[in-house]
C-alpha positions in Angstrom: -69.6 0.1 -48.5 -67.7 3.0 -47.1 -70.4 5.1 -45.7 -69.8 4.3 -42.1 -66.9 6.7 -41.5 -66.3 5.7 -37.9 -66.5 1.7 -38.8 -64.0 2.3 -41.6 -61.6 4.3 -39.2 -62.0 1.6 -36.4 -61.3 -1.3 -38.9 -58.3 0.4 -40.3 -56.8 1.2 -36.9 -57.5 -2.1 -35.4 -55.9 -3.8 -38.4 -52.9 -1.6 -38.1 -52.4 -2.3 -34.5 -52.7 -6.0 -35.1 -50.4 -5.9 -38.1 -47.8 -3.8 -36.3 -47.9 -5.7 -33.1 -48.5 -9.2 -34.5 -46.2 -10.9 -32.1 -48.2 -9.6 -29.2 -51.4 -11.1 -30.4 -49.8 -14.3 -31.6 -47.7 -15.2 -28.8 -47.3 -14.7 -25.0 -43.6 -13.5 -25.1 -42.7 -10.4 -23.3 -41.0 -7.3 -25.1 -37.6 -6.2 -24.2 -33.9 -6.2 -25.1 -30.3 -5.8 -23.7 -30.7 -1.9 -23.7 -34.4 -1.8 -22.9 -35.8 0.1 -19.9 -38.6 -2.3 -19.9 -36.2 -5.2 -18.9 -33.7 -3.3 -16.6 -36.3 -1.3 -14.8 -40.0 -1.8 -16.1 -40.4 -5.5 -15.1 -38.8 -5.2 -11.7 -40.8 -2.2 -10.8 -44.1 -3.5 -12.3 -43.5 -6.7 -10.4 -43.1 -4.8 -7.1 -46.0 -2.7 -7.8 -48.3 -5.7 -8.6 -47.2 -7.4 -5.3 -47.9 -4.5 -3.3 -51.3 -3.9 -5.0 -52.3 -7.3 -4.4 -51.8 -6.7 -0.7 -54.1 -3.7 -0.9 -51.0 -1.3 -0.4 -49.8 1.5 -2.7 -45.9 1.1 -3.1 -44.6 4.4 -1.7 -41.1 3.2 -0.8 -38.8 0.8 -2.5 -36.4 -0.7 0.2 -34.6 -2.9 -2.4 -32.4 -0.5 -4.5 -30.0 2.3 -3.4 -30.5 1.6 0.3 -34.0 2.7 -0.2 -35.7 5.2 -2.4 -39.1 6.9 -2.8 -41.1 4.8 -5.5 -44.5 6.2 -6.1 -43.5 9.8 -5.9 -40.6 9.2 -8.2 -43.1 8.3 -11.0 -42.0 4.7 -10.8 -45.6 3.2 -10.1 -48.1 5.2 -12.3 -51.0 2.8 -11.2 -53.7 5.6 -11.2 -53.4 5.9 -15.2 -56.4 3.7 -15.8 -55.2 1.9 -18.9 -52.1 0.8 -16.9 -53.3 0.3 -13.5 -56.8 -1.5 -14.3 -55.0 -4.0 -16.7 -52.4 -4.7 -14.0 -54.9 -5.3 -11.3 -57.2 -7.4 -13.3 -54.8 -9.3 -15.6 -51.2 -8.9 -14.3 -48.1 -6.8 -15.2 -47.3 -8.9 -18.2 -50.7 -8.0 -19.9 -50.3 -4.3 -18.9 -46.9 -4.2 -20.5 -47.6 -6.2 -23.7 -50.8 -4.4 -24.7 -49.9 -0.7 -23.9 -48.6 0.1 -27.3 -51.2 -1.4 -29.5 -54.0 0.0 -27.4 -52.6 3.6 -27.6 -52.0 3.3 -31.3 -55.7 2.8 -31.7 -56.5 5.6 -29.3 -53.9 8.0 -30.9 -55.6 7.4 -34.3 -59.0 8.0 -33.0 -58.1 11.2 -31.3 -56.3 12.4 -34.4 -59.3 11.8 -36.5 -61.3 13.8 -34.1 -58.9 16.7 -34.4 -58.9 16.7 -38.2 -62.6 16.6 -38.3 -62.7 19.7 -36.0 -60.6 21.7 -38.5 -63.0 20.6 -41.4 -60.7 18.0 -43.1 -62.7 15.6 -45.3 -63.8 12.1 -44.5 -60.9 10.4 -46.3 -58.4 13.2 -45.5 -59.2 12.6 -41.8 -58.8 8.8 -42.3 -55.3 9.5 -43.9 -54.3 12.0 -41.1 -55.4 9.4 -38.3 -53.4 6.7 -40.0 -50.4 8.8 -40.3 -50.5 9.9 -36.7 -51.0 6.2 -35.4 -48.6 4.6 -37.5 -45.6 7.0 -37.1 -42.4 5.4 -36.0 -41.6 8.1 -33.4 -44.1 6.4 -30.9 -44.1 2.8 -32.2 -40.3 2.5 -32.3 -40.2 3.4 -28.6 -41.4 -0.2 -28.0 -37.8 -1.4 -27.8 -36.8 1.3 -25.3 -39.7 0.5 -23.2 -40.9 4.2 -22.8 -44.6 3.7 -22.3 -45.2 6.8 -20.6 -44.2 8.8 -23.8 -46.5 7.0 -26.0 -49.4 7.5 -23.7 -48.7 11.2 -23.7 -48.4 11.3 -27.3 -51.7 9.3 -27.9 -53.7 11.9 -25.7 -52.1 15.0 -27.5 -54.6 15.3 -30.5 -57.6 14.9 -28.1 -56.2 17.9 -26.3 -55.8 19.9 -29.5 -59.4 18.8 -30.4 -60.7 20.4 -27.3 -58.8 23.5 -27.8 -60.4 23.9 -31.4 -63.8 22.9 -30.1 -63.7 25.3 -27.2 -62.5 28.1 -29.7 -65.6 27.5 -31.9 -68.1 27.0 -29.2 -67.2 28.2 -25.7 -68.8 25.0 -24.6 -67.9 23.8 -21.1 -67.8 20.3 -22.2 -64.5 20.9 -24.1 -62.9 22.2 -20.9 -63.7 19.0 -19.3 -62.6 16.8 -22.1 -59.3 18.8 -22.6 -58.8 18.4 -18.9 -59.2 14.7 -19.2 -56.6 14.5 -21.9 -54.0 16.6 -19.7 -54.9 14.6 -16.8 -54.3 11.2 -18.4 -50.8 12.5 -19.5 -50.2 13.6 -15.9 -51.2 10.3 -14.6 -49.0 8.6 -17.1 -46.0 10.4 -15.4 -43.9 12.0 -17.9 -43.8 15.7 -17.1 -41.6 16.7 -20.0 -44.1 15.3 -22.6 -46.8 17.3 -20.7 -45.1 20.5 -21.0 -44.4 19.9 -24.6 -48.2 19.1 -25.1 -49.2 22.3 -23.1 -47.0 24.3 -25.4 -48.7 22.7 -28.4 -52.0 23.6 -27.1 -51.0 27.2 -26.5 -49.8 27.8 -30.0 -53.1 26.3 -31.5 -55.2 28.4 -29.0 -53.5 31.6 -30.3 -54.0 30.8 -33.9 -57.6 29.8 -33.4 -58.6 33.4 -32.4 -61.5 35.0 -34.3 -62.6 38.7 -34.6 -62.7 40.7 -32.5 -59.2 39.3 -31.9 -58.5 40.6 -28.4 -61.6 39.2 -27.0 -61.3 36.0 -28.8 -57.6 35.5 -27.5 -58.7 36.1 -24.0 -61.5 33.5 -24.1 -59.4 31.0 -26.0 -56.4 31.5 -23.3 -59.0 31.6 -20.4 -60.4 28.1 -21.7 -56.8 26.6 -22.2 -55.8 28.0 -18.6 -59.0 26.2 -17.2 -58.1 23.0 -19.2 -54.5 23.0 -17.9 -55.4 23.6 -14.3 -58.2 21.2 -14.2 -56.1 18.5 -16.0 -53.3 19.2 -13.7 -55.7 18.9 -10.6 -56.9 15.6 -12.0 -53.5 14.3 -12.1 -52.6 15.7 -8.7 -52.5 12.3 -7.1 -49.4 11.7 -9.2 -48.1 15.0 -9.9 -48.2 16.7 -6.4 -46.2 13.8 -4.7 -43.8 13.9 -7.6 -43.5 17.7 -7.3 -42.7 17.3 -3.6 -40.1 14.6 -4.4 -38.5 16.8 -7.1 -37.7 19.3 -4.4 -35.1 16.7 -2.9 -33.6 15.6 -6.2 -30.8 17.1 -8.3 -33.8 17.8 -10.8 -35.2 20.2 -8.3 -32.3 22.5 -9.0 -31.4 24.1 -12.3 -29.4 22.0 -14.6 -26.4 23.4 -16.3 -26.8 24.4 -20.0 -24.6 21.5 -21.0 -26.7 18.9 -18.9 -30.1 20.5 -20.2 -29.0 20.2 -23.9 -27.5 16.7 -23.4 -29.1 14.2 -26.0 -29.8 16.8 -28.6 -30.8 15.8 -32.1 -28.2 17.1 -34.5 -30.1 19.1 -37.2 -28.8 16.9 -40.1 -30.8 13.9 -38.4 -34.1 15.6 -38.9 -33.8 14.1 -42.4 -34.5 10.9 -40.8 -38.2 11.6 -40.9 -38.0 10.3 -44.5 -34.4 8.8 -44.8 -34.2 6.7 -41.6 -31.2 4.8 -42.3 -29.1 7.7 -43.5 -26.9 7.6 -40.2 -27.1 4.0 -39.6 -30.6 3.6 -37.9 -30.1 2.7 -34.2 -28.2 1.4 -31.3 -28.5 -1.8 -29.4 -29.9 -4.4 -31.9 -27.9 -7.3 -33.3 -28.6 -6.0 -36.9 -27.1 -2.7 -36.0 -23.8 -3.8 -34.7 -21.0 -5.2 -36.8 -17.9 -6.7 -34.9 -19.1 -4.8 -31.7 -19.1 -1.3 -33.7 -22.5 0.3 -34.0 -23.9 1.0 -37.4 -25.5 4.1 -36.2 -23.0 7.0 -36.6 -25.1 10.0 -35.9 -24.3 12.6 -33.2 -27.1 11.8 -30.9 -25.2 9.5 -28.9 -27.9 7.0 -28.1 -30.7 6.4 -30.5 -33.2 3.6 -29.7 -36.1 5.0 -31.8 -36.8 6.7 -35.0 -38.5 9.9 -36.5 -39.4 8.1 -39.6 -42.9 9.0 -40.7 -43.0 7.5 -44.1 -42.3 9.3 -47.4 -46.0 9.3 -48.5 -47.1 10.9 -45.3 -44.1 13.3 -45.1 -45.0 14.5 -48.6 -48.6 15.0 -47.7 -47.7 16.7 -44.4 -45.6 19.2 -46.4 -48.5 19.7 -48.8 -50.8 20.3 -46.0 -48.6 22.9 -44.5 -48.4 24.7 -47.7 -51.8 24.2 -49.1 -54.1 23.3 -46.3 -57.6 24.7 -46.4 -57.7 25.9 -42.9 -55.3 28.8 -42.7 -55.4 28.9 -38.9 -54.7 25.2 -38.5 -52.1 25.2 -41.2 -50.1 28.2 -39.8 -50.5 26.6 -36.2 -49.1 23.2 -37.3 -46.3 24.8 -39.3 -45.3 26.8 -36.3 -45.3 23.6 -34.3 -43.4 21.6 -36.7 -40.7 24.3 -36.8 -40.7 24.9 -33.1 -40.3 21.2 -32.4 -37.4 20.8 -34.8 -35.5 23.9 -33.3 -36.2 22.8 -29.8 -35.0 19.1 -30.6 -31.8 20.5 -32.1 -30.9 21.7 -28.5 -27.3 22.6 -28.0 -26.4 22.5 -31.7 -28.0 25.9 -32.3 -27.8 29.2 -30.0 -31.6 29.2 -30.0 -31.6 26.7 -27.0 -29.2 28.7 -24.9 -31.6 31.7 -25.2 -34.5 29.5 -24.3 -32.5 28.1 -21.3 -31.8 31.7 -20.2 -35.4 33.1 -20.7 -37.9 30.3 -20.0 -37.2 28.6 -16.5 -38.6 25.2 -17.5 -35.9 24.7 -19.9 -33.5 24.7 -17.0 -35.2 21.5 -15.4 -35.4 19.4 -18.5 -32.8 17.6 -20.5 -32.9 15.3 -23.8 -34.4 18.1 -26.0 -34.4 15.4 -28.7 -37.8 14.5 -27.5 -39.4 17.6 -28.9 -39.0 16.0 -32.3 -42.3 14.3 -31.6 -44.0 17.8 -32.0 -42.7 18.1 -35.5 -43.6 14.5 -36.6 -47.1 14.9 -34.9 -47.6 18.1 -36.7 -46.7 16.8 -40.1 -48.6 13.6 -39.4 -51.9 15.7 -38.8 -51.0 18.1 -41.6 -50.9 15.1 -44.1 -54.8 15.0 -43.7 -55.0 18.5 -44.9 -52.4 17.6 -47.7 -54.6 14.8 -48.9 -57.7 17.1 -49.3 -55.6 19.8 -50.9 -54.3 17.3 -53.7 -57.2 14.8 -54.1 -60.5 16.5 -53.0 -60.4 19.7 -55.1 -58.3 21.9 -52.9 -56.0 23.0 -55.7 -56.7 24.2 -59.1 -55.5 22.5 -62.3 -52.3 24.6 -62.5 -51.1 24.1 -58.9 -51.8 20.3 -59.2 -49.7 20.2 -62.3 -46.8 21.9 -60.4 -47.1 19.6 -57.4 -46.9 16.6 -59.9 -43.8 18.0 -61.6 -42.3 18.5 -58.2 -43.1 15.0 -57.1 -41.8 13.5 -60.4 -38.6 15.6 -60.1 -38.1 14.5 -56.6 -38.5 10.8 -57.9 -35.8 11.4 -60.5 -33.5 13.1 -58.1 -33.5 10.2 -55.8 -33.1 7.8 -58.6 -29.8 9.5 -59.3 -29.0 9.6 -55.6 -29.6 5.9 -55.3 -27.1 5.2 -58.1 -24.7 7.5 -56.2 -25.4 5.9 -52.8 -21.9 4.3 -52.6 -20.0 7.5 -52.8 -22.4 9.5 -50.8 -22.2 7.1 -48.0 -18.5 6.8 -48.2 -18.4 10.7 -48.0 -20.3 10.7 -44.9 -18.3 8.0 -43.5 -15.0 9.7 -44.1 -16.4 12.8 -42.2 -17.3 10.5 -39.3 -14.0 8.6 -39.2 -12.1 12.0 -39.4 -14.0 13.4 -36.4 -13.2 10.2 -34.4 -9.6 10.3 -35.2 -9.6 7.3 -37.5 -7.2 7.8 -40.3 -7.4 4.3 -41.9 -11.0 2.9 -42.3 -10.0 -0.1 -44.5 -10.7 -2.6 -41.4 -14.4 -1.5 -41.3 -15.5 -2.4 -44.8 -18.3 -4.4 -43.7 -19.6 -1.6 -41.5 -19.4 0.7 -44.6 -21.2 -1.8 -46.8 -24.0 -2.1 -44.3 -24.5 1.7 -44.1 -24.3 1.9 -47.9 -27.1 -0.6 -48.0 -29.3 1.4 -45.5 -28.8 4.5 -47.6 -29.6 2.9 -50.8 -32.8 1.6 -49.6 -33.7 4.9 -48.2 -33.2 6.5 -51.6 -35.1 3.8 -53.3 -38.0 4.3 -51.0 -38.1 8.0 -51.8 -37.8 7.3 -55.4 -40.6 4.8 -55.5 -43.1 6.6 -53.2 -42.8 10.1 -54.6 -43.0 8.4 -58.2 -46.3 6.7 -57.1 -47.6 9.9 -55.7 -46.8 11.8 -59.1 -48.5 8.9 -60.8 -51.7 9.3 -58.9 -51.7 13.1 -59.5 -51.3 12.3 -63.2 -54.5 10.0 -63.0 -56.2 12.6 -61.2 -55.6 15.3 -63.7 -57.0 13.0 -66.2 -60.2 12.8 -64.3 -60.0 9.2 -63.5 -59.9 7.4 -60.1 -62.0 8.0 -57.1 -61.1 9.9 -53.7 -61.5 6.7 -51.7 -59.2 4.7 -54.1 -56.4 7.4 -53.7 -56.9 7.3 -49.9 -56.7 3.4 -49.8 -53.8 3.4 -52.2 -51.8 5.8 -50.0 -52.7 3.8 -46.7 -51.5 0.8 -48.5 -48.2 2.3 -49.7 -47.5 3.8 -46.2 -48.4 0.4 -44.5 -45.8 -1.2 -46.6 -43.3 1.7 -45.6 -44.0 1.7 -41.9 -45.4 -1.5 -40.6 -42.3 -3.6 -41.3 -40.0 -0.8 -40.3 -41.9 -0.3 -36.9 -41.8 -4.0 -36.4 -38.0 -4.0 -36.7 -37.9 -2.2 -33.4 -39.7 -4.9 -31.6 -37.4 -7.2 -29.7 -39.0 -10.1 -27.5 -37.7 -12.2 -24.7 -38.2 -15.9 -24.6 -39.9 -15.3 -21.1 -43.7 -15.2 -21.0 -43.8 -14.3 -17.2 -42.0 -11.8 -15.1 -41.3 -14.5 -12.5 -39.6 -16.6 -15.1 -37.1 -13.7 -15.6 -36.1 -13.6 -12.0 -35.6 -17.0 -10.4 -35.6 -17.3 -6.8 -32.2 -17.2 -5.0 -32.7 -18.7 -1.3 -29.0 -19.1 -0.8 -28.2 -15.3 -1.7 -31.1 -14.5 0.6 -29.8 -16.3 3.3 -26.2 -14.7 2.8 -27.7 -11.3 2.9 -30.0 -11.6 6.1 -31.1 -8.0 7.1 -28.1 -6.5 5.2 -27.7 -5.7 1.5 -26.0 -7.2 -1.7 -23.3 -5.3 -3.4 -23.8 -4.1 -6.0 -27.2 -5.9 -6.5 -29.6 -4.2 -8.7 -33.2 -4.0 -10.0 -33.1 -7.7 -10.8 -33.3 -8.5 -6.9 -36.5 -6.3 -6.4 -38.8 -9.1 -7.4 -37.1 -11.5 -4.9 -37.3 -9.0 -2.1 -33.5 -8.8 -1.7 -32.1 -5.4 -0.6 -29.2 -4.0 -2.8 -26.7 -1.3 -2.3 -27.1 -0.4 -6.1 -29.6 -0.4 -8.7 -31.0 1.5 -11.8 -33.3 4.5 -11.7 -32.8 7.8 -13.1 -35.0 9.6 -10.4 -33.3 9.6 -7.0 -33.0 11.9 -4.1 -29.8 14.2 -4.1 -28.6 12.4 -1.0 -28.9 9.1 -2.7 -27.0 10.4 -5.7 -24.2 11.6 -3.5 -23.9 8.2 -1.6 -24.0 6.2 -4.9 -21.0 8.5 -6.1 -19.2 7.4 -2.9 -20.2 3.8 -3.5 -18.7 4.1 -7.1 -15.3 4.8 -5.5 -15.4 1.2 -4.2 -13.7 2.1 -0.8 -14.0 -0.9 1.4 -15.2 1.5 4.1 -17.9 3.0 2.1 -19.3 -0.4 0.9 -19.3 -1.6 4.7 -21.1 1.5 5.8 -24.0 0.7 3.4 -24.8 -2.3 5.5 -23.5 -4.7 2.8 -23.7 -8.3 3.9 -23.0 -10.0 0.5 -21.4 -9.6 -2.8 -23.0 -10.8 -6.0 -22.0 -10.7 -9.6 -22.8 -12.6 -12.6 -20.2 -15.0 -11.8 -21.6 -15.8 -8.5 -22.2 -14.7 -4.9 -20.2 -14.6 -1.9 -21.1 -14.0 1.8 -19.4 -11.4 4.1 -17.1 -14.0 5.6 -16.0 -15.0 2.0 -15.7 -11.6 0.7 -14.3 -9.7 3.7 -10.7 -10.8 3.4 -10.5 -9.0 0.1 -12.2 -5.8 1.6 -9.9 -5.9 4.7 -6.5 -6.4 2.9 -4.2 -3.9 3.9 -6.7 -2.0 6.1 -5.8 -2.3 10.0 -8.8 -2.4 12.2 -11.3 -3.3 9.5 -14.3 -4.8 11.4 -15.0 -8.5 11.3 -18.7 -8.2 11.0 -20.8 -6.2 8.5 -22.3 -3.2 9.7 -25.9 -3.9 10.7 -28.7 -1.8 9.4 -29.9 -0.8 13.0 -27.4 0.0 15.8 -26.7 2.3 18.7 -23.4 4.3 18.2 -21.1 4.6 21.1 -20.8 8.5 20.5 -22.8 10.9 18.7 -21.4 14.5 17.6 -23.1 17.2 15.7 -22.2 17.5 12.2 -23.6 18.8 8.8 -24.6 16.6 5.9 -21.2 17.2 4.4 -19.5 16.0 7.6 -21.5 12.8 7.6 -20.6 12.0 4.1 -16.9 13.1 4.7 -16.8 10.7 7.7 -18.1 7.8 5.5 -15.6 8.5 2.9 -12.7 8.7 5.4 -13.4 5.4 6.9 -14.9 6.5 10.2 -17.1 3.6 11.7 -20.7 4.9 12.4 -21.1 2.5 15.1 -18.1 4.1 16.9 -19.1 7.8 16.0 -22.1 9.1 14.1 -22.8 12.6 12.9 -26.1 13.8 13.4 -27.7 16.9 11.8 -29.2 19.4 14.4 -28.8 16.9 17.2 -30.2 17.8 20.6 -27.8 15.3 22.2 -24.2 14.7 21.9 -22.6 11.8 24.0 -19.7 9.4 24.4 -19.7 5.9 25.9 -23.4 4.6 25.5 -23.7 1.0 24.7 -26.8 -0.8 23.6 -28.5 -3.2 21.1 -31.0 -2.6 18.4 -33.0 -5.4 17.0 -35.3 -5.2 13.9 -38.6 -6.8 14.7 -40.7 -5.5 11.9 -39.3 -4.9 8.4 -41.7 -3.9 5.8 -41.2 -1.2 2.9 -43.0 1.5 4.7 -42.8 0.4 8.2 -39.8 -0.8 10.3 -40.0 -1.4 14.0 -36.8 -1.7 16.1 -36.4 -2.7 19.7 -33.7 -0.9 21.7 -31.9 -1.4 24.9 -29.3 1.0 25.9 -27.3 2.0 29.0 -28.3 5.6 28.8 -29.8 8.2 26.5 -28.5 7.6 23.2 -29.4 7.5 19.3 -30.7 4.8 17.3 -29.4 4.7 13.8 -31.2 3.0 11.0 -28.8 2.6 8.0 -31.7 3.1 5.5 -32.0 6.2 3.2 -33.2 9.4 5.1 -36.1 11.2 3.3 -38.3 13.8 4.8 -41.5 11.6 4.5 -40.3 9.3 7.1 -41.8 9.7 10.7 -41.0 8.0 13.8 -42.5 7.1 17.3 -40.9 5.8 20.4 -43.1 3.7 22.4 -46.0 5.2 20.5 -45.1 8.9 21.0 -44.2 10.8 18.1 -40.8 12.3 18.1 -38.3 14.0 15.8 -36.3 12.0 13.3 -32.8 13.2 12.3 -30.6 12.8 9.4 -27.4 11.0 10.3 -24.1 10.2 8.7 -25.3 12.2 5.6 -27.9 9.6 4.5 -29.1 7.5 7.5 -32.1 7.9 9.7 -31.7 8.6 13.4 -33.8 8.9 16.4 -33.0 9.8 20.1 -34.0 7.1 22.6 -34.0 7.2 26.3 -31.9 4.6 28.3 -33.7 1.1 28.9 -35.8 -0.9 26.5 -37.9 0.8 24.1 -39.9 0.2 20.9 -39.1 2.4 18.0 -41.3 2.6 14.9 -40.3 4.3 11.6 -43.4 4.8 9.2 -43.6 6.5 5.8 -45.9 9.2 5.5 -48.7 9.1 2.8 -49.8 12.7 3.2 -48.6 13.9 0.0 -50.4 11.1 -2.0 -53.6 11.8 0.2 -53.7 15.5 -0.5 -53.0 15.0 -4.2 -55.8 12.3 -4.2 -58.3 14.7 -2.6 -57.4 17.3 -5.2 -57.9 14.7 -8.0 -61.2 13.7 -6.6 -62.3 17.5 -6.5 -61.1 17.7 -10.2 -63.4 14.6 -11.2 -66.3 16.3 -9.6 -65.6 19.6 -11.5 -65.2 17.7 -14.6 -68.5 16.1 -14.1 -70.0 19.4 -13.4 -68.7 21.0 -16.5 -70.1 18.2 -18.5 -73.5 18.3 -16.8 -73.7 22.1 -17.3 -73.0 21.5 -21.0 -75.8 18.9 -21.3 -78.3 21.1 -19.5 -77.4 24.1 -21.6 -77.7 22.1 -24.7 -81.3 20.9 -23.7 -82.5 24.3 -23.1 -81.3 25.6 -26.3 -83.0 22.6 -28.1 -86.3 23.0 -26.1 
């Protein structure tokens, strides 16, 4: 019945995916919630991407938020990741979003199984470890937050580790190719921070996989890893290279301050949530985690939308694997990764992070060290396979088994006592939290305290029950009864009861079943806006093709960040100078004519009309980027005077008209007619990838008024064409294509070599 190892694995993982994500398979509802990035960013961006792809175009620029921002380069449209792009093209965005998580759960489990087999973990130990990796809450509870790129990178990590181990053992070129595919898929998924953590994991494992003679083996292993990383990076160059070029013009291109880099650190005590998930109140943003508007979560992370919980059974087996695992190299490597991941995730709460920030440049570019906790949970999950072998397949002698049984039984007893004392323990934790928040009287928060006591009691009950069951299994084993497969199935059953309901608690769904139903058309608002923009607007208007002054996106050019900082000041002059033509809020929308009286109140000379997106300024003066932003802030009308960086022409008294004829995301054509040589200003965001032609002849494009685009035009009537260059994507695509050929050559070389050896 159980001889087909891969069949058992496949059935177990498919069953796990279906049970964990049952709502996806049983309904057509879309995932998302109030604080979900899927709703606020994912759906609008996926809708925009799908619409552009359906027209045979790659969405390089998004003109609908922030007065225009780079789109593909900012990792907003990872269409070249095959398990995202192909479903989107073939079945639509809804399918791509809904099935991303269950598909990668299955992939993660299979790749984890491969890794465990490569370090000589037994049949049932590999199944347990694969199940532990796939079912862990770290990835599956990201469902609510909508961070699909993270789960993709997590899923491919064990394949990378497997390739590292196989290369160290055989020096077969196929494993360089497969490792490169793993890194390449992570790169195409568009989460550079997860890729860097994965590369760090591979480096640690590479060093511990060295054999004798050590120096030669380390050099060979490092050479293989270098080839994997370079080839994998090249495979993903179609995404990573444009993203790198984009980062040069963002605030992320510069070093973050230590305070910014350590933001969203995981408080050390919250590492306990790997087996006590409710100890600090569980999470933000859910109806069952808010009482009278107060979040039940009271930890120090600041914003928690996911969990590190990995199940008590798998946590215990993981510790056993790190202590007693058969493969010393793998055991020490995973222990090193588990500890390193925890220390990095603690970020600013320890002096270690400040040292890393000072010594390792990459730590000055990243924030949210909390993400490194996945290295710890992943290492423990993989180690649980070794732990199962140590306990249930003869890895330990009778005396050690007895000691483990006593420790498990003692732990169970301890948590029984703690469960009985959950009330005073929780109140003590609460008292500390109230004191830190300056709350002297906590009596009005009795309901919240009761909720937190309930969560902690359930945690203690879980540890008491599961460790007790493990101790009972050890007792049965010492008596010479039971079979290995029976112990494995029992552990999987116990862990399923622990994790599947818990993970499903983080799944929030919308009543909507299509993206279109989430964003109903607004023809009246579109008419109000015309060629201008809505203030504040936002991502919800992207599917409607309506331009907004504002929006939601973490990745923006530095110039856009500065402009938005001015917009947040709500100066009427600043708002007008974004080409705002209408105001919209949840209460309704107002045209410029309706809204202008409130803007103009008390401001002499405030223009009667909104500033057009394209215009000929009466005068142009030379000015720096700072001069341009200062002019906006101080209420200087760009139609009267524009500040142009490095302008070849300054003038005063030119009059003219500018009419937008073609208005596409990456192509804007404007007809100009001027009384003399002047400048055309397009009030869309400046970015160096934009190029311009006047009457078909390429000419220079200038940065005007801090953030706008400008071009010199001769007197008379002319046609000006702004187009967005795709050269970074093309160059990245060429590199990716070359990498595909190299990977095929590595695989072909391996096949030929194997045939020769077998001949």
